[in-house]
C-alpha positions in Angstrom: 156.4 127.1 143.5 158.7 129.5 145.3 157.5 132.0 148.0 157.7 134.9 145.5 155.3 133.1 143.1 153.0 132.0 145.9 152.5 135.5 147.1 151.6 136.9 143.7 149.2 133.9 143.0 147.6 134.4 146.4 147.0 138.1 145.5 145.6 137.0 142.1 143.2 134.6 143.8 142.0 137.3 146.2 141.1 139.7 143.4 138.9 137.5 141.3 135.7 139.4 142.1 137.5 142.7 141.3 138.7 141.4 138.0 135.2 140.2 137.1 133.6 143.6 137.9 136.4 145.4 136.0 136.0 143.2 133.0 132.2 143.6 132.8 132.5 147.4 133.3 135.2 147.8 130.7 133.4 145.7 128.2 130.1 147.6 128.7 131.9 151.0 128.4 133.8 149.9 125.3 130.7 148.5 123.6 128.8 151.7 124.4 131.3 154.2 123.2 132.0 152.4 120.0 128.3 152.2 119.2 127.9 155.9 120.1 130.6 156.7 117.6 129.0 154.6 114.8 131.5 151.8 115.0 129.2 148.8 114.7 130.9 146.1 112.5 133.4 145.0 115.1 133.6 142.1 117.6 134.5 142.7 121.2 135.7 139.9 123.4 137.0 139.9 126.9 138.6 137.5 129.4 140.3 137.2 132.8 143.7 135.5 132.5 143.6 132.0 133.8 145.6 131.0 136.9 147.7 128.6 134.8 148.6 131.4 132.4 149.6 133.7 135.2 151.8 131.0 136.6 153.4 130.4 133.2 154.0 134.1 132.8 155.7 134.3 136.2 157.9 131.4 135.3 158.9 132.8 131.9 159.5 136.3 133.2 160.9 135.5 136.6 161.8 138.6 138.7 159.8 141.0 136.4 156.7 141.2 138.6 156.7 142.1 142.3 152.9 142.3 142.5 150.0 141.0 140.5 149.2 144.6 139.7 152.4 144.8 137.7 150.9 142.3 135.3 148.8 144.6 133.1 146.9 142.0 131.1 145.2 140.0 133.7 142.0 141.5 132.4 142.1 141.8 128.7 139.7 143.0 126.0 140.0 142.5 122.3 138.4 144.5 119.5 138.4 142.7 116.1 137.8 144.9 113.1 137.0 144.2 109.5 139.3 146.8 108.0 142.7 148.4 108.9 141.2 151.9 109.0 138.8 150.8 111.8 141.8 150.0 114.0 142.8 153.6 113.9 139.3 154.8 114.5 138.8 152.5 117.5 142.3 153.5 118.8 141.3 157.2 118.7 138.1 156.6 120.5 139.8 154.5 123.2 142.4 157.3 123.8 139.6 159.8 124.2 137.6 157.6 126.6 140.0 155.7 128.8 142.9 156.6 131.1 145.9 155.4 129.1 149.2 154.2 130.5 151.3 155.4 127.6 154.5 154.0 128.8 153.2 150.4 128.7 151.0 150.8 125.6 152.4 149.8 122.2 151.6 150.0 118.5 153.2 146.8 117.2 152.6 148.0 113.7 155.4 150.6 114.3 158.0 148.4 116.0 158.1 145.6 113.5 161.1 145.9 111.2 159.9 147.2 107.8 161.7 144.4 106.0 159.9 141.6 107.9 156.3 140.5 108.4 154.6 139.3 111.6 152.1 140.1 114.3 150.5 143.5 114.0 148.2 144.9 116.7 147.5 147.9 118.9 147.9 147.2 122.7 146.6 149.8 125.1 147.1 149.6 128.9 144.1 151.4 130.5 142.4 152.2 133.7 138.7 152.9 134.3 139.0 155.9 136.5 135.3 156.6 136.4 134.6 153.5 138.6 134.0 154.0 142.3 135.4 150.8 143.6 139.0 149.6 144.1 138.9 148.0 140.7 139.4 151.5 139.3 143.1 151.3 140.0 143.7 148.0 138.3 145.2 148.3 134.8 143.9 146.2 132.0 144.7 145.7 128.3 142.7 146.5 125.2 144.0 144.9 121.9 142.8 146.1 118.6 143.4 144.1 115.4 141.9 143.2 112.1 140.2 139.9 111.5 143.1 138.7 109.4 145.6 139.8 112.1 143.5 137.9 114.6 143.5 134.8 112.5 147.3 135.0 112.2 147.7 135.4 116.0 145.4 132.6 116.9 147.0 130.1 114.5 150.5 131.2 115.6 149.5 130.8 119.2 147.8 127.4 118.6 150.9 126.0 116.8 153.2 127.1 119.6 155.2 129.4 117.4 156.1 131.7 120.3 157.4 128.8 122.5 160.9 128.8 123.9 161.8 125.8 121.8 163.7 126.9 118.7 161.7 126.9 115.5 163.4 125.7 112.4 164.4 128.4 109.9 162.1 126.9 107.2 159.1 127.1 109.5 159.9 130.7 110.5 160.2 131.6 106.8 156.8 130.0 106.1 155.2 131.9 109.0 156.7 135.1 107.6 155.3 134.4 104.1 151.8 133.7 105.4 152.0 136.9 107.5 153.0 138.9 104.4 150.0 137.4 102.4 147.6 138.4 105.2 149.0 141.9 105.4 148.6 142.2 101.6 145.1 140.9 101.9 144.2 143.5 104.5 145.5 146.1 102.2 143.4 144.8 99.3 140.3 144.6 101.4 140.9 148.2 102.4 141.3 149.2 98.7 138.1 147.4 97.8 136.2 149.1 100.6 137.4 152.5 99.5 136.4 151.8 95.9 132.9 150.7 96.9 132.5 153.8 99.0 133.6 155.9 96.1 131.2 154.1 93.8 128.3 154.6 96.3 129.1 158.3 96.4 129.2 158.4 92.6 125.8 156.7 92.4 124.2 159.1 94.9 125.6 162.1 93.1 124.3 160.7 89.7 120.8 159.9 91.0 120.4 163.3 92.6 121.5 165.1 89.4 119.5 162.9 87.1 122.6 161.3 85.5 122.0 157.7 86.5 119.7 156.4 83.8 122.4 154.2 82.2 123.5 152.7 85.5 122.8 149.0 85.9 120.5 147.9 88.7 122.5 146.2 91.4 122.6 146.2 95.2 124.2 149.6 95.4 122.3 151.5 92.7 118.9 150.1 93.8 119.5 151.0 97.5 120.6 154.5 96.6 117.8 155.0 94.2 115.3 154.2 97.0 117.2 156.5 99.4 117.9 159.4 97.0 115.4 159.6 94.1 112.9 162.4 94.7 110.3 160.6 92.5 110.5 157.4 94.5 110.5 159.2 97.8 107.4 161.0 96.8 105.7 157.7 95.9 106.6 156.2 99.3 105.3 159.4 101.0 102.0 159.2 99.2 101.6 155.5 100.1 102.5 156.2 103.8 100.0 159.1 103.9 97.1 156.7 103.3 97.4 155.5 106.9 99.7 158.2 108.3 102.4 155.5 108.7 106.1 156.0 109.3 108.7 154.8 106.9 111.7 152.8 108.0 114.7 152.1 105.8 115.1 148.4 104.7 117.2 146.1 102.5 116.2 146.2 98.9 118.5 143.7 97.1 115.9 140.9 97.2 113.9 143.0 94.7 116.6 142.7 92.1 115.5 139.3 90.6 111.9 140.5 90.7 112.8 143.6 88.7 114.9 141.5 86.3 111.8 139.2 85.8 110.1 142.2 84.3 113.2 142.9 82.1 114.2 145.9 84.2 118.0 146.2 84.2 118.9 149.9 84.5 117.8 152.9 86.5 116.1 154.2 83.4 114.0 151.0 83.3 113.0 151.5 86.9 112.1 155.1 86.3 109.9 154.0 83.3 108.2 151.5 85.6 107.4 154.3 88.0 106.1 156.5 85.2 103.9 153.7 83.8 102.5 152.2 87.0 102.6 155.0 89.6 98.9 155.8 89.6 98.0 152.1 89.5 100.3 151.4 92.4 98.7 154.1 94.5 95.2 152.9 93.6 96.1 149.4 94.7 97.7 150.7 97.9 94.6 152.7 98.8 92.4 149.7 98.3 94.5 147.6 100.6 95.7 150.2 103.2 92.6 152.4 103.6 91.0 151.9 107.0 93.9 149.7 108.1 95.8 150.4 111.3 99.2 150.0 109.9 101.6 152.4 111.6 105.0 151.4 110.1 106.0 150.7 106.5 109.4 149.9 105.0 111.2 151.8 102.3 110.6 149.1 99.6 106.8 149.6 99.9 106.9 151.6 96.7 108.5 148.7 94.8 106.0 146.3 96.3 103.0 148.1 94.9 104.8 148.9 91.6 105.4 145.2 91.1 101.8 144.4 92.0 100.6 147.0 89.6 102.8 145.5 86.8 101.4 142.0 87.4 97.7 143.2 87.6 97.7 145.6 84.7 100.2 143.7 82.5 99.5 140.8 80.2 101.1 138.0 82.3 99.8 134.5 82.2 99.1 132.4 85.3 102.4 130.5 84.8 104.4 133.8 84.5 102.7 135.2 87.6 103.7 132.0 89.4 107.3 132.3 88.3 107.4 135.8 89.6 106.4 134.7 93.1 108.8 131.8 92.9 111.6 134.3 92.6 110.6 135.5 96.1 111.2 132.0 97.4 107.6 131.2 98.3 106.3 127.6 98.5 103.8 126.2 96.1 100.7 126.8 98.3 101.6 130.5 98.7 102.4 131.0 95.1 99.0 129.6 94.2 97.2 131.9 96.7 99.1 135.0 95.5 98.6 134.1 91.8 94.8 133.8 92.5 94.9 137.1 94.3 96.5 138.8 91.3 93.9 137.4 88.9 91.1 138.5 91.2 92.6 142.0 91.4 93.0 142.1 87.6 89.3 141.3 87.2 88.5 144.0 89.7 90.6 146.7 87.9 90.2 145.6 84.3 87.8 148.5 83.6 89.9 151.2 85.3 92.4 151.8 82.5 
């Protein structure tokens, strides 16, 4: 190790506590601003470059660095996104929230030759100027990439593709082919995401305008029916008013096999269930919830009592009732208890129409 390298490594060693504080503060701020902007489905990782990696970089790029502060990626953060459009969204937020060293930041998507395929990522060199300590002057790197780009980069790194040893032409060609496939896959995932968003918007519009009757019940249509149907919302509100409870949105797709058990396959079928069993469902809800201290209910509570009403007032055998509860994944003991409860409730309400 020459004198030049020893001095930079000594400087690196002396700044370990500053690097740690900077990494923690940068990660906390990045996590907070992304959450504040509604960017939730991303993974944020951070690290401090290991001593051996610093030494290796000094060896490979001898003469480039005169101080450890010239090495802008000693502290590094990485944002891994699901979709390419999130990369641009995250980039915009970072530019608005951090002090950016534009001269050293790079969009590798723009510098890659259009006729070739390879590593794509956004690299920002930043400072945290809102810190009060000396770490505020230290530059650090934020990389933004999709999950597939991240997979490519990790495999490429692990296989030593970027080493100084010449890589055979056939291997380089195979790497390029894989990179092209991942880039195509990223594009297809983006297309699928856009189509699903368009479909959800179509479902919402159709439900609000009473044009959704022929739509099949699936994860999207059921969720949007619960969220947007005025009739269903009114039922939920009536149930919640029994105890003055608040309603919280919840996942509804686990009700799909239960509705299919009753032969309900379209929005029209679900609306008919509401028309037939609404009063029964409210009656059952009142008998259970009145005088309770329940303060919170979930948005599928209407479905819960509609299904209970269907079982109680319908002509279902004990075996059929058991199969219904089996669809919910209950064990045999609970299925037996719930089936007995339904039969007792049926006896109780048999004279009420």
